[in-house]
C-alpha positions as CSV (number, residue, x, y, z in Angstrom):
1,X,132.7,231.7,15.8
2,X,129.8,231.4,18.3
3,X,129.6,235.2,19.1
4,X,129.9,236.0,15.3
5,X,127.0,233.7,14.5
6,X,124.9,235.2,17.3
7,X,125.8,238.6,15.9
8,X,124.5,237.6,12.5
9,X,121.2,236.7,14.1
10,X,121.3,240.0,16.1
11,X,121.8,241.8,12.8
12,X,118.7,240.3,11.4
13,X,116.7,241.1,14.6
14,X,117.8,244.7,14.9
15,X,117.4,245.5,11.2
16,X,114.0,243.9,11.1
17,X,112.5,245.2,14.4
18,X,114.3,248.5,14.9
19,X,115.1,249.3,11.2
20,X,118.7,250.2,12.1
21,X,121.5,249.1,9.7
22,X,124.0,246.7,11.3
23,X,127.4,245.4,10.2
24,X,128.9,242.3,11.8
25,X,132.6,241.6,11.9
26,X,134.8,238.9,13.3
27,X,136.8,240.6,16.0
28,X,140.0,239.0,14.6
29,X,139.3,240.6,11.2
30,X,138.2,244.0,12.5
31,X,141.7,245.5,12.8
32,X,142.3,244.8,9.1
33,X,139.4,247.0,8.0
34,X,139.0,250.7,8.2
35,X,135.3,250.9,9.4
36,X,133.4,254.2,9.5
37,X,133.1,254.8,13.2
38,X,132.2,258.0,15.0
39,X,130.4,259.2,18.2
40,X,127.0,258.3,16.7
41,X,128.1,254.6,16.4
42,X,126.9,251.9,18.8
43,X,129.5,249.2,18.8
44,X,128.2,245.9,20.2
45,X,130.9,243.5,21.4
46,X,129.6,240.0,21.8
47,X,131.7,237.7,24.0
48,X,131.1,234.8,26.3
49,X,134.2,235.2,28.5
50,X,134.7,238.9,28.1
51,X,138.5,238.3,27.9
52,X,139.0,237.4,24.2
53,X,142.1,239.4,23.0
54,X,140.8,240.1,19.5
55,X,137.4,241.3,20.8
56,X,139.1,243.5,23.5
57,X,141.4,245.0,20.8
58,X,138.4,245.8,18.6
59,X,136.5,247.4,21.5
60,X,139.5,249.6,22.4
61,X,139.8,250.7,18.7
62,X,136.1,251.5,18.4
63,X,136.2,253.4,21.7
64,X,139.3,255.3,20.5
65,X,137.3,256.4,17.4
66,X,134.4,257.7,19.6
67,X,131.9,254.8,19.5
68,X,129.6,254.0,22.4
69,X,130.4,250.4,23.5
70,X,127.7,247.9,24.5
71,X,129.1,244.5,25.7
72,X,126.9,241.5,25.3
73,X,128.9,239.4,27.8
74,X,128.5,236.5,30.1
75,X,131.2,237.3,32.7
76,X,130.5,240.2,35.1
77,X,133.6,242.2,35.7
78,X,135.5,240.9,32.7
79,X,137.9,243.1,30.8
80,X,135.4,243.8,28.0
81,X,132.6,244.5,30.6
82,X,134.9,247.0,32.3
83,X,135.9,248.7,28.9
84,X,132.2,249.0,27.8
85,X,129.9,252.0,28.4
86,X,127.1,249.6,29.1
87,X,126.6,245.8,29.5
88,X,123.9,243.3,28.6
89,X,124.9,240.4,30.9
90,X,123.9,237.0,29.7
91,X,123.9,235.1,33.1
92,X,124.4,231.8,31.2
93,X,126.8,230.4,33.8
94,X,130.3,229.1,33.3
95,X,131.3,227.7,29.9
96,X,131.7,223.9,30.4
97,X,132.8,223.1,26.8
98,X,134.1,225.0,23.8
99,X,130.8,224.3,22.1
100,X,128.9,226.5,24.4
101,X,125.3,226.2,23.2
102,X,123.8,228.0,26.3
103,X,126.0,231.0,25.7
104,X,124.9,231.2,22.0
105,X,121.3,230.8,23.0
106,X,121.7,233.5,25.7
107,X,123.4,235.9,23.1
108,X,120.5,235.4,20.7
109,X,118.0,236.1,23.5
110,X,119.9,239.2,24.5
111,X,119.8,240.4,20.9
112,X,116.1,239.8,20.7
113,X,115.5,241.9,23.9
114,X,117.8,244.6,22.5
115,X,116.1,244.7,19.1
116,X,112.7,244.9,20.7
117,X,113.8,247.7,23.0
118,X,115.3,249.6,20.1
119,X,112.3,249.1,17.9
120,X,109.9,250.4,20.6
121,X,112.1,253.4,21.5
122,X,112.5,254.4,17.9
123,X,108.8,254.1,17.2
124,X,109.3,251.3,14.7
125,X,107.5,248.6,16.8
126,X,104.3,248.9,18.8
127,X,104.5,247.8,22.4
128,X,101.7,245.3,21.8
129,X,103.5,243.8,18.8
130,X,106.7,243.5,20.9
131,X,104.7,241.7,23.7
132,X,103.2,239.3,21.1
133,X,106.7,238.5,19.7
134,X,108.0,237.8,23.2
135,X,105.1,235.6,23.9
136,X,105.6,233.6,20.7
137,X,109.4,233.3,21.4
138,X,108.7,231.9,24.8
139,X,106.3,229.3,23.3
140,X,108.6,228.1,20.5
141,X,110.2,224.8,21.0
142,X,112.0,222.2,19.0
143,X,108.7,220.6,18.0
144,X,108.6,223.1,15.1
145,X,110.2,221.6,12.0
146,X,112.0,223.8,9.6
147,X,110.2,222.4,6.6
148,X,106.7,222.9,8.1
149,X,107.3,226.6,8.1
150,X,105.3,228.4,5.4
151,X,107.1,230.1,2.5
152,X,106.5,233.7,3.6
153,X,108.0,233.0,7.1
154,X,110.9,231.1,5.5
155,X,111.7,234.1,3.2
156,X,111.4,236.6,6.0
157,X,113.6,234.7,8.4
158,X,116.1,233.2,6.0
159,X,119.0,235.2,7.4
160,X,118.3,234.3,11.0
161,X,117.8,230.7,10.3
162,X,120.9,230.5,8.1
163,X,123.1,232.0,10.9
164,X,121.6,229.5,13.4
165,X,122.4,226.6,11.0
166,X,125.9,227.9,10.6
167,X,126.3,227.9,14.4
168,X,125.0,224.3,14.5
169,X,127.5,223.3,11.7
170,X,130.2,225.0,13.7
171,X,129.3,222.9,16.8
172,X,129.2,219.7,14.7
173,X,132.6,220.4,13.2
174,X,134.0,220.6,16.7
175,X,132.9,217.1,17.4
176,X,135.1,215.9,14.5
177,X,132.2,215.1,12.2
178,X,132.3,216.8,8.7
179,X,129.7,219.5,8.3
180,X,129.3,222.4,5.9
181,X,127.0,225.3,5.7
182,X,126.5,227.7,2.8
183,X,125.1,231.2,2.2
184,X,121.5,231.4,1.0
185,X,122.4,232.6,-2.5
186,X,124.6,229.6,-3.1
187,X,121.6,227.3,-3.1
188,X,120.7,228.7,-6.6
189,X,123.9,227.0,-7.9
190,X,123.9,223.4,-6.6
191,X,127.2,222.5,-8.2
192,X,129.1,225.4,-6.6
193,X,128.6,223.8,-3.1
194,X,130.4,220.6,-3.9
């Protein structure tokens, strides 16, 4: 779940900053699809441990189909890191609990760096704009409340915020407290979420 939710945020970042279409799959579901993969495909495997069996199977299948594999991974020398053509190492340290917030945060930060790099290299993002975005990201803290964000910002970042809230709900559920999150469009129909 954690890597999937980080991938959803990564999708938003890459599509917004680099203008590259992105699909996100749960590794456990990947084998049941027939995705269009070829030698022009960049397959990004997101994993904390680098040893998850479903993710490793998905990486091997994408590689078999000719994709270039980039691993966003925490553990140097892990099975997925060895299978990948390139690695973006998180350096988040060992996972202390199943609800690994630092791994998730590192995954999102890695996606931000990747999206900025792709945006600049594709000419979709000016270097000065990328520097400004990085500066703002470094200054953001928890003092910003969701409801104090203006409407334009909320509309433009709804997907990223929603995936982060889903990850938060995922963490809360693991503490045995009931928690539910819903897709943005479901908010239009309040009775469908009960």
